[in-house]
N, C-alpha and C positions, 0 to 999 in steps of 0.2 A: 503494500500499500504506498508505496515510495517511489515517489516522481523522480530521484536523480539514479540514476545509473550508476550502480555498484564498480562497474568495470573502470569509472574515471577516478577511483580514491587510490591515492598513493597507498603503495602496500606498507603496514606498518611491520616493526622491525620487532627484534626479541627474541627471535632463531625458534628452533620446532622442537616436539616433543613427538615421539614415534609419525614421525612424516608430516605434520602439519603444526601450523601455526597455534606459538604457545597461548596468546590469547583468545585462541578457537576453544582451547579445556576450560579456560577461563569462563566463558560465554557458556558451555556446555553446562559447568556447575553453577552456572545462575538460571539454567534451564530447569534443570534437574530441581530448584528451591520453589522457583517459580510452578511448576506443571503439581509439584507437588502439595504444594500450598492450594492450589485450583481444585486441586480431585480430591484432594483429601478431605475438603468441605462438601462439596457436590455431589460426593458418594453417600453420603447422609442428610444433605437440604433438603428433601422432600419430605420422609419420615420425621425430622426433627420440627419442621416448621406443623406437620399433622400434628404431631405429640405436643408442642408446645403450647401454637396459637390455636387452632381450632379444635383443641381436644372437646370446646363447649359442643361442637356439632352433630349433627349426625355421624354416625361412621362415615354414610357413603359419601355425603357433603363433604367432609374432615378431608376426605382426599382428594374429592375434585377441588378443592379450594388449595391444596399443598400441590398440585400437578398443575394448577394456571399459573400458579408464581412462580414454580420453577420453569414453567415454560416465559414465564415473561422475564427471569434471569436470564435464558441464556438468548432471547430474542436481543435484550439490550446489549447484552455484552457483543452481541455480533454488529449488530446495528451502531452500536455510538462506536466501534474499530473504527470508521469513517473518519470518526470528529475526531479523536486520539492519533491518528493517522497525521491526518492535515496538521494538527496543530506541533507534531513530531517535525513534518516537513519545513511549517512557516515561521513557527514561533520559537520551538525549546529547540530545537535541531535532534539528532536522534539518539546522541549521547546523554542529552541533560534529559530529553523524555524519558529513557528509559530510567535514566537516574533517581526519575521523581517518583515516576509510577512504582517502582518496587516499594518504596517508602510511604507509600499512599495506601499503600494495597493493605501494610499491615494495622494500618488505623482501622481500616475499614472491617478487618477480620476481628477487630479487638471489639468493635463496638458490636460485631453482631453475635459476638457472648454472651452478651446482657439481655437477659432472658425478658426485655420488653419487646410488645411487638412497634413500635414508633422506633425505640434505638435500634432493634434490627435491621429493620426497614431503611431507616436510613444507612446503617453502617453496609447493609447488601449494594444498595442503591450508589456508594461510594466508592466500593469493592468496583463493581460492573465500571464505573469513568476512569477510574484510576488505571484497571486494565485496557483500556484502550491505548494510554499512553505508551504501553510497553509492545506495542506493536514493533517497535524498530529490531526486537532482539534478533527476527530473522536474518531483517539482512546485513544487521552487524558481523552476522557470524559470514557472509556473503563477502564482505569488504576487505576481509582474509585474503581471499584468494582472486589469483588473475583468472580474467575471463577464460582462458585457455589451460591453466592451471587442471594436469589429470585428477589431481586431489580433492578438486571443489565438487564436484559429487557426491566423492566419499565423505568428503565433509559437511553433506547435509545430508545423507545417510547418516552419521553418528549423530547428528541435531536431531533429527526423528528418531534415535534409542535414547536419547537423552530427556525428549518429551513424556517417549510412553517407561519408563525409567523411572522417574518422576511418578507420575499418574500408578503406575503398579504398586511402588511403595506405599504410597497415598492411605489405599483405604485398609490397609493392613494396620496402620500406626494409627492414625486418626480416628475410624471408626473401628476394626474389629480391636483394638488392643484402647486406646484413652479414653473412645468415644463409650465402650462395653464397660470400662470400668470405673470411670468416672464422671461421667455422661456427657451428651451431646456436645456440652455447650464448650466443654474442653476442647473438643476435637476443634472448635474454632482455636483455641490458644494454640493446639500441635502446630495445626495449618500455619497459626502467624508465624510461627517459631523456624518452619521451613522456605516462607519468606525473607525471612530474618537474616540470615544466613545468605541466600539471593544476594539482599541491598548490601552485606558488610562486604561480602566477595566482588559485587561490582562495585561499590566502592573505595575499595582497596585497588584495583588497576582502572577506574577509567576514564582516567587522564592516558593511559597508553593507548583508545581504542579511536579508531578514526570511522567519525562518521562520511555524512553527503559531503562532497567535496565543496558546494557551494554553501555557505551560510544564508541560514532560514532569513527570509525578505523580511522579517517584523520582531526578529530577535533583540529587545533592547535591556540592561541590564535589571529592569524589575519584571523580566516577562515569566520568572520564576513565580515568586511570588502572588502576579495577575493569577496564571495559571491554578497555582491552588487555590486561591480565592474562587473564582469560578468553578472550582470543581466542585467545591462546598456547597455554591448556591445553587448550583444544577444536582445538589443530592437531592433535596424535598422534593422538585419537581419528577425526580427519577424515580423515588420512593411510589409515591404518587399511582406511577404508572405500574409499576409493579402491585400495587395492590387493588387496582382497578383495572382487572382483565380485558373488560370493555376497549378502554381509552389507550391499553396497550396494542389491542387489536387495530383500532384505528392508526395508529401510531408506524408501526409494523407497515401495512397495507399503502399508505396514504404515503412512505417513505419508498416499496418497492413501485408503486406506481410510476413514481415522480423519477425513478432511476431511469425504467421502462422506457418515460416519453422525453428525458434526456437524450439516450441514445437515437432512439429514433429520429428523432429531429438533428441529431448530430450528422445521424448518415443520411439525410436527404441535402443536409447544408455541404454533406465534402460532394457528396453526385458522385460516389466513388463505387464502379457496379460490385465491383470486387469486396471491396471492404463492407457495402451494404452487406453484401453475400454473408460474409464473415461471422456480423452481429445479428446477422437471423441462425444462423447454425449456435453462435453462444446462448441464442435466449431458447432457443430449442434441447440443446445438453441441459439448459438449467432446470428445464422440468425434471428428468430423472435423478437430478444430481439434489432438487430439494426433495425429492420422492425418497429416496433414499436414505436423506438424514432424518428427514420426520421419523421412521422406521427405525432406526440405527438408533436414535437419542430418548424414546421413549425406555432406554436401559436403564436411566437414571431415574425415571418419575415409574408409570405402570408397572414398567417390567419389575422393580425394585421393590412395589410394595407386593405383584406376585412371587416374587421369592422370597419376601418375609413372611407370608399368609398360606403359601401353597407348595411353597420346595421343598424338598426332605430334606435333612444338613448334610454334606458334604462329608465330614466326619466327625464323633463322639469325643467329647472331652476340649483338652484344650493343644492346640497343636505347638511341637516342640517346648510342651510346658505353659508356653506361654499363652498364645493366643487362641481363646475359644472359640469353637464356629460361627459365625455372625451370616445372615444374606446380606451384608453389607459386603463381605470380602466376594461377590460375584463381580462389584465394579473394578478390581482388577484383572479380570476376565481377556477382555479386550485387548490394555495393553500390553498383557503378558504373552498373548497371543503374535501380537506385532511384534516383539521381542526377538521374537521366536520364528517369526516367516517373513519379516520384512526384509532383511537378505536374500531369500531364497525365491521370491515372490518378484525382485526387482533382477534378481538373475533369469530369472524364467523370461523377460519378454524379449530380452535380447535373443536370446538361445530361439524361440519361436520365429524370433524374424530372420536368425543364420536360415531356417527350411521354408520361409516364406508362408507362416500360417500363424504371425502375429497378429491377433485382431486389430482391429481400427478403436480409436477413441472411442467414437460414436457405440461401438460395439460393448469395449470393455465397460462403459458408463451400462451400459444393459444387462450386461454381465454381473455387476456391483449390486443393481437392483436386485437381481434374479434373484441371486444369492440369501441377499437379508429376509426377502420376501418368503425364500424355502424357508429360514430359519425360522417366522409364523409356522408353516406350516408342520414344522417340528414340535413346536409347543400346541399346537390345534390339536395335532394326532396324542402326542403325552398326553393332553385333557380327556380326551376323547374316549383313548383307547388303553393307555398306561398307568391311570390313577394309581395310586398303590393305598394299603386299607387306611383309610383314615383322611382318605381326599384327599392326599397330595401326589405331586410326580417328583420322580428322582431327577436328584442334583445334574446326573449327565443332561440332560435331556436342556435344560437353562445352559449348560456347557458347550451341548452341540450347537444352540442357539448363538452363541457367543463369535464362537468357531468363525459360521458362517457368514454370520455380519462381517464379522473382523475380514476375513479374504476377500467380500466384498468389498471391503475400504480400499484393502491395500489396489483394489483392480481397478475403483475408480477416484479415491481423493487427491494421492499425488500426482497421476496426471492431469486432474482438473485444474490445480495451481500454474501448472509449466503452461498449459495451453492459454490462457491469459496474453501471455506475452505475446503469443504469438498469432492471433485470430484481434487485441480489439488493437486502434493505430495506436502508434506509437508515441502521442502527445495523449493517451486517453489510458494510458498502460492502468496507471496506479487507479483510479476513477474507476477501470475496469476491475479491478483486483478488488477494489472497496465493496462493488456490487459482488461480485462473485460468494466473499465472504459472510456478504449480506442476504443469500441463500440459507446460510445457518440460520440465521436469525430467523428469515421466515419460516424454515424445519421447523424451528423451536418452536413456533405457534402455533404449526398444524398440528407439530408432536400433542401438544398442550389439548388439544381439540381433540385427538384420537384417545387421548389416557382418559380423560376427564368421562366415554364409554363406557369404560370399564370398571368404574365404580359401585355402579348399582347392588353389589352385593353377593358374595359366591365365589365361586370358580368361574360357573358359565359366563359371563359376561368376557372375562379374559378368553375364551374356547370360541368366542363371535368376532371380538378382535382381531383374532390372528387369523381365523378363516378369513374375513375381508381383505388384510392386509396382505394375505398368500394370494389371495383373487385379484386385486387392485393391483397391487404392486407386482406380480408376475405377469399381468394383461400388460403393464405398461413397459416393463421391461421385452416383452416377445416382440408391442411394438418396435423399438429401437433395435434390436435384435435386429429385426426386417427391414425398415424403412434406413440404417446404418449408411447404407451407398449412398441414397440420395443427400446425407446429409454430409456426407465426406465431400459431395459434389461440391455444396457449397461452401465448404472449408477452403477451396482452389488451392491445392498442393499441401496445405498445411495436415501433418498425419499425428 
């Protein structure tokens, strides 16, 4: 989401470690701490608000309100990333934006630990706004490599692994250990401790980090305090939207329509047939992208409650004498699978390409969506035909659901980000990337609507939702598998 190309930056010194610049390893450490904090509290966010702030409501309504709030949290995270990226590019600079963001996140997490709904919502809103300021982390990793450096792609693979290492460890510590033994609110403190590690490590070496070659247009000596004050001022309206799902829906869909209208007008004004076709291709690929994430993001809301109420424990007693079984540990399944499968899947595409059978990008989108839909097919079949005595299903069925969703993610998500730079106009790449990120915001919103259909009571609504997600998700996937040659033609040589 940054306008300047990292290839124009002077490469920093500092030597190398294991073939990669030393500063990259520092940024990997920051990445682990940042994602530990984010996924640490995300793992139990929906159950926490259901039990703490909606406990006075009927059970079904409590789950529905928790699902809506979780969806709003995710939507704002990705929608406001556009604002955070603009501030990093134009006001603070990439390094200072990341530096400020990680410290402000700590404040938000500490506020979220207060068992008061108003304070919690303000803290959650503040965290969302602060996360937007950390968008430059991804770009700063790339600035340590020359464009033609063969280690560059491997560096981003390590970065992706760092993200998932943090998100794999976090549920075990924040949810499975701290939250279970001391209460959910202390899980926010544990997440803040992980963020503190990231903040201290970056503070230690931030002066050595190379940012964008051009100074921000609006940067002044007072930029940091002004951005901090504005962030504080924006927290109450953001908290209002979190507390009012209808207002959130209007905001998300209005912003989405505005982005679509902008790119349509931009294409018409540009008058370039090829570029217009490429934007049409992007919009067409946006549909399975949003559908995939809408299905996948249910894992932390509706599927989290399903795991709590209707999935048998994976083990009894305590793992290694420390961690008792908790349904929240399923939140580590996706990052664990990614840590295991990311490199093999990354190697699979070149191998298929050498044999002339590498699926096109549109077809990979269809494959990704089909796999997550089949995951819901597994859940539907398990509920209908494999229930254990007592009305629960075996843990392996949910583990298989996560496996299929993760393979689908690896087929769709990494190539999607690389696609933006190829299909968007060169002077609109950053905004197009922001729009692509915004697709996840839209997915969170759709996921919230889907999750609300599972709260009527009992296991039957989960079976019904899983069946329809299999049918609708699988149907869209098949359409894209069949229509991929036509979409590929619109991409004019971009594969």
